C-alpha positions in Angstrom: 160.1 67.2 217.1 161.8 64.4 215.3 165.0 66.5 214.8 165.1 67.4 218.5 164.6 63.7 219.5 167.4 62.6 217.2 169.6 65.4 218.6 168.9 64.3 222.1 169.6 60.6 221.2 172.9 61.5 219.6 173.9 63.7 222.5 173.2 60.8 224.9 175.4 58.6 222.7 178.2 61.1 222.8 177.9 61.6 226.5 177.9 57.9 227.3 180.4 56.9 224.6 178.8 55.6 221.4 179.2 51.9 220.7 181.6 51.4 217.8 182.0 50.3 215.2 178.8 51.4 213.6 180.0 51.2 210.0 183.0 50.0 208.0 184.7 53.3 208.9 183.8 53.2 212.6 181.4 56.1 213.1 177.8 55.9 212.0 177.9 59.1 210.0 180.5 60.9 207.8 181.4 64.6 207.4 179.2 65.6 210.3 180.1 63.2 213.2 180.2 63.4 217.0 178.9 66.6 218.5 178.8 68.4 215.1 176.0 65.9 214.1 174.1 67.0 217.3 174.4 70.6 216.3 173.3 69.8 212.8 170.2 68.1 214.1 169.4 71.2 216.2 169.9 73.4 213.2 167.4 71.1 211.3 164.9 71.7 214.1 165.4 75.4 213.9 165.0 75.4 210.2 161.8 73.4 210.3 160.3 75.7 212.9 161.3 78.7 210.7 159.6 77.3 207.6 156.4 76.8 209.5 156.3 80.0 211.5 157.9 82.6 209.3 156.5 83.7 205.9 158.6 86.7 204.7 158.0 88.2 201.3 160.5 89.5 198.8 164.1 88.4 198.8 163.9 87.6 202.5 161.7 84.6 201.7 164.8 82.8 200.3 166.6 82.8 203.7 164.6 79.9 205.2 164.6 78.1 201.8 168.4 78.2 201.4 168.9 77.3 205.0 166.6 74.3 204.6 168.4 73.1 201.5 171.8 73.5 203.1 170.9 71.7 206.3 168.9 69.0 204.5 171.7 68.3 202.1 174.2 68.1 204.9 172.1 65.5 206.7 171.7 63.4 203.6 175.4 63.5 202.8 176.2 62.6 206.5 174.1 59.5 206.1 175.7 58.5 202.8 176.9 55.2 204.1 173.2 54.1 204.1 173.9 53.1 200.4 176.3 50.4 201.6 173.7 49.3 204.2 171.0 48.8 201.5 173.3 46.9 199.3 174.5 44.7 202.2 171.0 43.9 203.3 169.6 43.1 199.8 172.7 41.1 198.7 174.1 39.5 201.9 176.4 37.2 199.9 178.6 40.2 198.9 180.1 40.2 202.3 179.3 43.8 203.1 179.1 44.1 206.9 175.8 45.4 208.3 175.7 47.3 211.7 172.0 47.4 212.8 172.4 50.3 215.2 174.4 52.2 212.6 171.8 51.4 209.9 169.1 52.8 212.2 171.0 56.0 212.9 171.8 56.6 209.2 168.2 55.9 208.2 166.9 58.5 210.7 169.6 61.0 209.5 168.7 60.6 205.8 165.0 60.7 206.5 165.3 63.8 208.5 167.4 65.4 205.7 164.7 64.6 203.2 162.0 66.1 205.5 164.0 69.3 205.8 164.5 69.5 202.0 160.7 69.0 201.5 160.0 71.7 204.1 162.2 74.1 202.2 160.4 73.3 199.0 157.0 73.8 200.6 158.1 77.1 202.1 159.2 78.3 198.6 155.9 77.4 197.2 153.8 79.1 199.9 155.8 82.4 199.8 156.3 82.6 196.0 154.2 84.2 193.3 153.0 81.0 191.8 150.4 78.5 192.9 150.6 77.8 196.6 149.6 74.2 196.0 152.2 73.2 193.3 154.5 76.2 192.9 153.8 76.5 189.1 152.8 79.7 187.3 149.0 80.2 187.5 147.4 79.5 184.1 144.0 81.2 184.5 142.5 84.0 186.6 141.3 83.1 190.1 137.7 81.8 190.2 137.8 80.2 186.7 137.8 76.4 186.4 141.2 74.8 185.9 142.0 73.6 182.4 144.1 70.5 181.8 147.4 71.4 180.3 149.0 69.4 177.5 151.5 66.9 178.8 155.0 68.4 178.5 157.7 66.8 176.5 160.9 65.4 178.0 163.4 68.3 177.8 166.7 67.9 176.0 168.7 68.4 179.2 167.0 65.4 180.7 168.1 63.3 177.7 171.7 64.6 178.2 171.5 63.6 181.9 170.2 60.1 181.1 172.9 59.3 178.6 175.5 60.8 180.9 174.3 58.3 183.5 174.6 55.4 181.1 178.1 56.6 180.1 179.1 56.8 183.8 177.9 53.2 184.4 179.7 51.9 181.3 182.9 53.7 182.4 182.7 52.1 185.8 182.3 48.7 184.2 185.2 49.4 181.9 187.4 50.3 184.9 186.5 46.9 186.5 187.2 45.0 183.3 190.6 46.7 183.0 191.5 45.3 186.4 190.3 41.8 185.6 192.1 41.7 182.3 195.2 43.0 184.0 195.1 40.3 186.6 194.4 42.7 189.5 191.5 41.8 191.8 190.7 38.6 189.9 188.7 36.3 192.2 189.8 32.8 192.9 187.5 29.8 192.1 186.5 29.7 195.8 185.6 33.3 195.6 183.4 32.7 192.6 181.5 29.9 194.4 180.9 32.0 197.5 177.8 34.2 197.3 177.2 33.4 193.6 173.5 34.2 193.7 174.0 37.5 195.4 176.8 38.4 193.0 174.6 37.6 190.0 171.6 39.5 191.4 173.8 42.5 192.2 175.4 42.6 188.8 172.0 42.4 187.1 170.6 45.2 189.3 173.8 47.2 188.6 173.3 47.0 184.9 169.6 47.7 185.1 170.1 50.8 187.3 172.9 52.1 185.0 171.2 51.5 181.6 167.5 50.6 181.6 166.5 52.9 184.5 168.0 56.2 183.2 166.8 55.5 179.7 163.3 54.8 181.0 163.3 58.3 182.4 163.5 59.9 179.0 162.0 57.5 176.5 158.3 56.8 175.9 158.5 53.2 177.2 159.2 54.6 180.6 155.8 56.3 180.6 153.7 53.9 178.5 154.2 50.2 178.4 155.2 49.0 175.0 152.6 47.2 172.9 154.3 43.9 173.1 154.2 43.8 176.9 151.8 41.1 178.0 148.6 42.4 179.6 150.1 45.9 180.1 150.8 47.0 176.5 149.6 50.6 175.9 148.8 51.3 179.5 150.6 54.0 181.5 153.6 53.0 183.6 153.0 53.8 187.3 155.0 57.0 188.0 156.5 55.7 191.3 157.8 52.5 189.5 160.3 54.6 187.6 160.7 57.8 189.6 161.2 56.4 193.1 164.0 54.0 192.2 165.7 56.7 190.1 165.5 59.2 192.9 166.9 56.7 195.5 169.7 55.5 193.3 170.7 59.0 192.2 170.7 60.4 195.7 172.7 57.5 197.0 175.3 57.7 194.3 175.7 61.5 194.5 175.9 61.6 198.3 178.2 58.6 198.8 180.6 59.1 195.8 180.4 62.9 196.0 181.9 62.6 199.5 184.4 60.0 198.3 185.5 62.2 195.4 186.0 65.1 197.7 188.1 63.0 200.1 190.2 61.8 197.2 190.9 65.4 196.1 191.7 66.4 199.6 194.1 63.5 200.1 195.9 64.2 196.8 196.2 67.9 197.6 197.8 66.9 200.9 200.3 64.7 199.1 198.8 61.4 200.1 197.5 58.5 198.1 193.7 58.2 198.2 192.4 54.9 199.7 195.9 53.7 200.5 195.7 50.6 202.7 192.1 51.0 203.9 190.5 47.9 202.7 192.6 45.0 203.9 192.3 43.5 200.4 194.5 43.7 197.3 196.0 47.1 196.7 194.3 48.7 193.7 196.0 51.2 191.4 195.2 54.8 192.1 194.2 55.3 188.5 191.3 52.9 189.1 189.8 55.1 191.7 190.2 58.3 189.6 188.1 56.6 186.9 185.6 54.6 189.0 184.6 57.2 191.6 184.0 60.1 189.2 182.1 57.7 186.9 179.8 56.8 189.8 179.3 60.5 190.6 178.5 61.3 186.9 176.1 58.4 186.9 174.3 59.7 190.0 174.2 63.4 188.8 173.0 62.4 185.3 170.2 60.2 186.7 169.2 63.0 189.1 168.9 65.4 186.1 166.9 62.9 184.1 164.6 62.1 187.1 163.8 65.8 187.4 162.8 65.9 183.7 160.7 62.8 184.2 159.0 64.2 187.3 158.1 67.4 185.5 156.8 65.6 182.4 154.6 63.1 184.4 153.2 65.2 187.2 149.4 65.6 187.3 147.7 68.8 186.5 147.1 71.0 189.6 143.4 71.2 190.5 143.9 74.7 191.8 145.7 76.4 189.0 145.6 74.0 186.1 149.4 74.0 185.8 
């Protein structure tokens, strides 16, 4: 129902002429804009209906799952500018423009995409051979009480993802330092005074999200508070405290900078310079973008991989199958 309502809303906007600008680039969404976004929402409604009404067995069960993942990912990517909205709202002193109607549209689009992805995951669980509740392999015969499984260890690939995320963050910082040391993009004293509090808070959050957060996903202190922590030492870290920010940051980085990287490649293949004259500010060297944007993307992908490892290692045992 939500997908149909959003499709009708967007169709009304297109028919009446949507108010613009709704983002720094004009449209509220990217990749799928205009009437293509309406059709994407209708596709989401069809996929949601299929995952609820159809339960095929065998290889055919993957058709609704693949469709849900494809449509859900397309919706999330289309609302990738929501990352800028979040940063602009939390840190108003940075000067990032916020368009309320555009923020609403992007938030609905991303939320709908997440719901479609979750529907695909639930459908895969219901139609698979594992436990219908959790999707994991059943550990004991039906009718026997579930046994608590030993907590799994963080896999090696999760460590690789976490440290790749840290490397991506540090690479992005190095790219910025190269500009500052080279005299490109160096702020004036007046710029330094304006929005100082927001700038400091943003940079602190930037460093935490690029170093502490990915490492917390794979090291013990991300699951159990260190002994020296006042009043909390030795207690378990609430799972959402680490997992939810990691999921949000990784999804935002992958969607936003994944699209940006694709646009850069397309522009270069067409013989044009990426991001040429699109910001109204100082012209930055192209090499900066070819370092910074892939670094952001690696940061996001690495954190996503580490978050999957953390989620698997900290999930509760299933009451139905003991997995």
